[in-house]
C-alpha positions, 0 to 999 in steps of 0.5 A: 394304824390298826384299830383292833382288839389288841389296840383296845386291850392296850388302851385299857391296860395302860389306862388310856381311856380319855373317852370314859367320863366315869358316869352315864353321859347326860344326854343319854341319861335324859333319854333313859329317864323318859323310858316307861317300858321296863321290858325293852331289850337293850344293847350297848355295843362297845360298852367299855365300863358300861355306865349306861348299863348300870344306870338302866339296871338300877332303874329296873331295866333287866333286859340290858346287854353289854358287848365289848371286844375286850375282856379288860373293859368287861372285867372292870365292869363286872368288878364295879357292878357284880350284880349285873347278870353275867349272861348279859355280858358279851365279849365278842366282835360287834360285826360277828354278833347276832341277836335283835333288840328294841333299842341300841345305845351309841356312846363313843363306839361309832367314833372309835371305828375307822371311817371305812367301817361306818357303812358296815356299822350302819348295816349291822345296827339295822340287822340287830334292831327289831322292826321300828327299833331305835338306835339312840345316842350321841355322835361327835359334831366335829372333825379331829385334827389328829389321827383317831380314834376318836374319828369325828364327823358332821351332821351333813355326813351323818344324815347322808350315811344313816338316812339310807337305812334309818328314819331320822327322828332326831339329830340335833345339837346336845344342850346337856353335854358335859362341859368338855364336849359342849357344842361338839355333840349331837343327840340322835334317835334313828328308827329302823325303817323296816 
C-alpha cells in the first residue's frame, strides 16, 4: 500500500475519515486551556478538518497555522470556518515545509505515516521548532491488527524514538480521552532539546 497525497485525497472524497471525531480532542483542548501566551506561533500539521485551529483561534490565538497535503481537507476547513486567515492555511508536504514555531500539535498525523517515516518525522519536527519549542499531542498506545493507517506503537518505542532528539517532559496515559479511545492514548509534551 502507498500512503501518499492521492491516498488521503481518496479518503476525504469517499468520506472515509474515521479518525475525525468532529471536535478538538479533549486532552489537547485541556492543554490549550492552560496556555496564557496568545502570541505563540503554533502549527498543526496533517490538520484534516483542523478543529484544533478553530478552537485556538476562537480563544484568541491568532498566530495559528494549519498544514495538510490535500486540498480536500483544507477546503472543508475553509467552508466550516471562513474567518480563519487564508494566509495561515498551507497545502504542502510536511517534509518539504520550512518555518519555525513555538508549539506544534500532534493529532492523528504521526499514526497516519508509515512506520519507516517516523525518524524523518522526528527530525523534521525538531527542525520546525524553535529552541525549547514544544511538540505536544496524543499518540496511540497500542498496536493495530490490520494494516494501517492508523499505525500504532508502544510507550517504550516512543521513548526510544523521541528521546534522541527531544526532552520528554510528559508521556503518560490520557485520563480524558474520548470513550472510543480510552486506555489507548498517550498524552505527551516533548521539548526541543536545542
